[in-house]
N, C-alpha and C positions, 0 to 999 in steps of 0.2 A: 504494500499499499504505500503510495506517495506520502511524504510528510506534510506537504502543503496542497491545497486544492488547486484545480486548474484556474487560470486567470479569468476566463469567461464565467466559471461557476462562481468564483468569489465576487466579481462585480455584480452579478445577479443578486447575490445576498446583500451586498452593500446598497443596491438600488431599492430592495424591499424595505430597508430601514431609512431610506431617503438620506443616507450618508451619516446617520447618527450612531453613536455608541448604543448598543442594545441595552446596557446596564444603566448609564447615567444620563443619556440623552445628548451628550456633548457632540457637536458637529464641528469637526476641524475644517479650517479653510482649504486645506489640501487633503483630499480623500485618502491619499496614500498614507496619511498619518494614522489611519485606522488599522488595527491588527486583527489577524484571524484568531478567534477564540472557538473552542469546541465546547458545546453544551455538556457532552459527556467527554471528558478529556481523553486524548489519545492514549495516555498511559493506563487508562482504565477500559480500553477497548473501543473508544469512540473512533468513528471513521469520518472521512471527508464527504459525508452525505449532506445535502442541502439543508435538511432539518437540523443537523447537528452544528452547522457553521454560524457563527454570530460575529458581526463587526463590533469590535471594542476598542476604546481608546487605550493607550498604553497604560495608563494608571489603573483602570478597572482590570485589565487583562493580567497585570502584574499582581494585583491584590487577589484576584480569583485563583491564579496560579493553577493547581491541578484539582480544584474543588469542583463538585458538581453545582449546578445552579441552586439546588436546595441548600447544600452546605454553604454556599456563598451567601445566600439570603440570610442564614443564620449568623454568619460572621458579620455582615453588614448591620444587621439588627443589634447585635451585641456592641459593635462599635458606636452606633447611634445612641443607644440606651446609655452606655457608659459616658459618652460626651454630654448627654442631657443631665445626668446626675452630677457630673463634675461641674456643670454650669448652675447647679442649684435648683434644677427642675424637680418639683415634688408632687405636682398635681397630676391626678389621673393614674391609671393602671398601665405601667409601661409594658406589661406582658401583652397588652393589646395592640401595641405598635405593629403595623403591617407594612412589610417591605414589598413594593411593587416596582419592578424594573421598567424603564422606558419602553422597551420593546415588547412588553407584555400587553396583551389585549384579552377580551373575554375568551377568545379561542386558543389562547396560549396553553400548550400542555405543560408548561413549567409553572404556571401560577397555582396558588392554593390560598 
């Protein structure tokens, strides 16, 4: 299996997200600044199938590393809750914080 997707396949994935990072929504001025991310990491058996390819900014891709989307969601939630607590936020139940990534919609198989 090739390590990276074919260029035509990759640009199709980028166009689906209108050039935005699937996670944070950042849209770089130069689309080549987006990196290839795999919803199921290649080290865990993920392939270069269209459904498994996600455009990601370098920051999100490095932060996600070899996590699945579900694991990454838990990491992001933990970071956000920790930051809210360190800023003195005490109202509400922080367990109810819901993390929704930019690329998710009602039909996303990754949302919950």
